[in-house]
N, C-alpha and C positions, 0 to 999 in steps of 0.2 A: 438173313440180311437185316430184318427188323431189330434183332437182338444186338447186332453190331452198331446200328445207328443209335438205338436207345442207350446202349452202354457208353458210346462215345459222348452223347449229349450229357448223360449223367456224370461222366468223368470231368467233362469241361465245366459243368455247373458246380461240381464239388471243388475243383481247382480254383474257380473264380471266387467261390465262397470263402475258401481258405485265404485267398489273397485279400479280399475285402475285409475280413475279420482280423487280418494281420497275423494269422497263425503261421505264416511262412517267414515271419520276422523272428529270428532266434532271440534277439534281445527282448522282445515283447514276451515271448514264452518264458525265458529265464527270469524275467521280472515277475511273472505270474507264479513261478515256482519258488521264488524267494520270499516265503511268508514271514520270515523273521527280519527282513531288511526292507528295501524299498519295494513293497509288494504292489503289483498292478492287478487288481481283481477283474479287469475287463474281460479276460478270456473265460472267466467263470460264467459270465452272462452268455457268451457264445455257446459254451458247453451246455448250459441250462436250456437255452433255446433249442439246441439240437436234440437234447434229450426229450424235451416236451413234444416236439414235432414227431420224433421217432416213436415215442410211446403211443401217441394218438394214431399215427398212420399205420404202424405195425398191426394194431388191433383191427383196423379196417381192412387192411390187405389180407391178413390171415383168416378173415371170414370167407374169403373166396375159395372156390374149390381148387384152383391152380393159378399160378402167375399168368399174366397176360401173354408174355413172350416165352413161355417154357411149359413143359408138360407137368411138372410137379415142383413143389417147394423144396429147396435144399437147405434144411435147417439142422443145426448141430443136435446130436442126440446124447452126447456125453454130458453128465451132470455133476460128476464128482471132481474134486481137485486132485491133481497128481503132481509129482515133482517136476515133470516137464512143463506143465502149465505155469506153475509157480516160478520156476527158473526162467522161462521165457518172459513172463511178466516183469520179473526183476531185471533181466537184461534190457528189456524195452525201456523201463523206467530209468535205468542208469544211462543208457544211450540218449534218451530224451533230455535228462537233466544235464548231461555233459555238453551236448551240442545245441540244444534248443530246437531240435528237429525230431519229429516222429515220421514214419515212412510217408504218409500221405502228403503232409506239408513239404517234405523234402523233395518229393517228385514234382509237386506243383511249383515249388520255387525254381527248380531246374527248368520246367516248362515256361516259366516267366523270365528266363534268361539269367538267373543267378548262378554263379559258378561254385560258390562255397559248399552247397549241399551235395555236390557230386561225390565227394569223399564219403559222406554219410551213406548215400545210396550204394556206392561200391562196397562199403563195409556190410551193409544189409545183405547184398547179394553174396558176398563171401561167407556170411553167417549161414545163409540158406544152404550153400554147398558144404560147409563144414558140418552142419546138422545132418545132411543127407549122408555124408561120408561116415560120420560117427554112429548114427542110429539106424540107417537103412542097411540091413545086411542081406 
């Protein structure tokens, strides 16, 4: 039960942070990606702040024997690049550049009552199913 409560609070806090930083505004994101035009660098500061906090907090958390609300840490073990990772990153970047949404902000935008990102989230879900159909045999 604690995990559900903590996960819910974390998700709400993440969504509010995305809204406050305007990462749910596709025009703001697309202006950030337009480095040769009317570039808006403000999201770089949001990302730098998130990276700084994550770098510090991860070091502190990983010094613990286990997470507070679980039995062990679930960390990725794979360290090499492969075509699936590169292809997935490329699709992510193309989708982000075309729409101005990545998955987290798209879901947060829906949660804040915006209708436009619904198509993006449906496309993400369709991509999950297409991947499973193609690669899981």
